[in-house]
Structure formats: structure tokens, C-alpha cells
N, C-alpha and C positions, 0 to 999 in steps of 0.2 A: 254260760261257764260258770263254775264254781270256783270262788275264791274264798277259802275258808268256810265259814258258816253262811256266806252270802252267794246268792246265784244272780249273775248279770247277765241281762239280755240286751240284744240289740233291738230297737224299736219300742214301741209302747206296749202296755200291757194287754191290749186288745189283740195284738199280733203274735202272742206267744202260743204257739201250738201245744195243746195238752200232753202229747208225746214229747216233746222237747222237755217241758216241764218236769215230767216223771223221769225222763231220763236223767235230768241234772239232780233230782232228789235220790235218784240211785247213787250218784257220785258221793251225795253227802252221806249215805249211809255206809259207802266204801270208807270215807274218811273218819267216820266214827269207828268203824271196825279196826282200821290200821293206824290210826293218828295221822294228824295233819301232815306232819314233816316226812313220815315214812311213806305216806300216799303219793305225795308230790314227787319224791326220790324215785320210788319204784315206777310212778308214770313217766316221769322224765327219762330215767334210764331205759325203758321199755320202748318210748318213742324213738330215742336215738338208735337203739340196737335195730329196731326195725328200719328206720330211715337208712341205715348202714346197708341192711340185708335187700329191702325193696328199692330203694333209690328214688322213691318219691314220698310226698306228705300223705296223700290219701291212702295209700297201701299202709304206711307206717302207722298213722291214726287208727285205721280200722283193724289192725291186728294188735293193738295194745289190749291185753287181757281186762283191764277195768273197763274198756270201752266195748270189748266183746260180751262181758256181763251186763252192762248196762243195756244195751241194744238187745239183748236177749230177754231181759227182765221187764224192759218196758213195754213188751207186749203181753206178758204173761198175765192172765185174767185175775189171778189172786193178788198180784202186785199192782195191778190197776185198781183194784178196789180198796187197797189199804193205802194208798198214796193220794194225797189231796190234790185238787186242780187249783190253777189259779182262781181267785173271786169271778173273774169275768167270764169263765168258763163252767162254772159249777151251776 
């Protein structure tokens, strides 16, 4: 989970999957692009609209445009090469 410029993970550093780390770094890029307040306002608005539309958390989360972008890009080969991995995974 990204909170401003900090990425918070559940568990120890050895348990962080590289794909999850890249995914969260993409969210930091999105925050840089949109600004922190705007990012969280848009993210929250989209989540709540999706929750109303789909009626469940998973579908609401998966259909947030910021999440869709992060899931698409965390598998892109160019993105994979440009983003760092946690120290324990490099």
C-alpha cells in the first residue's frame, strides 16, 4: 500500500514479491503525475463508484483505473527493467 512517498507491506522484506513491489512503485509514479491529494481523491471516488456499480470490494478495486494501469504496467518488459526491485530480490 502506498501512503504518500512510503510503501507499506505486510510481513518482512523477504516476503515481498517483486511484482507487488513494482505495482506499488507504479502507484508512486501515478501520485507524482497527478499530485498526492488528487490521486487519493480520484482513487477514492472511483472505488466508491465501482462499489456502488458492482456491489463488491474485489470488483470495485479491480476496476479502479489506477489499479488497471498498475496491473497492466507491472508486467510490461520495459517497466520491469526501469523499476528497481527490493534489495532482497535483486
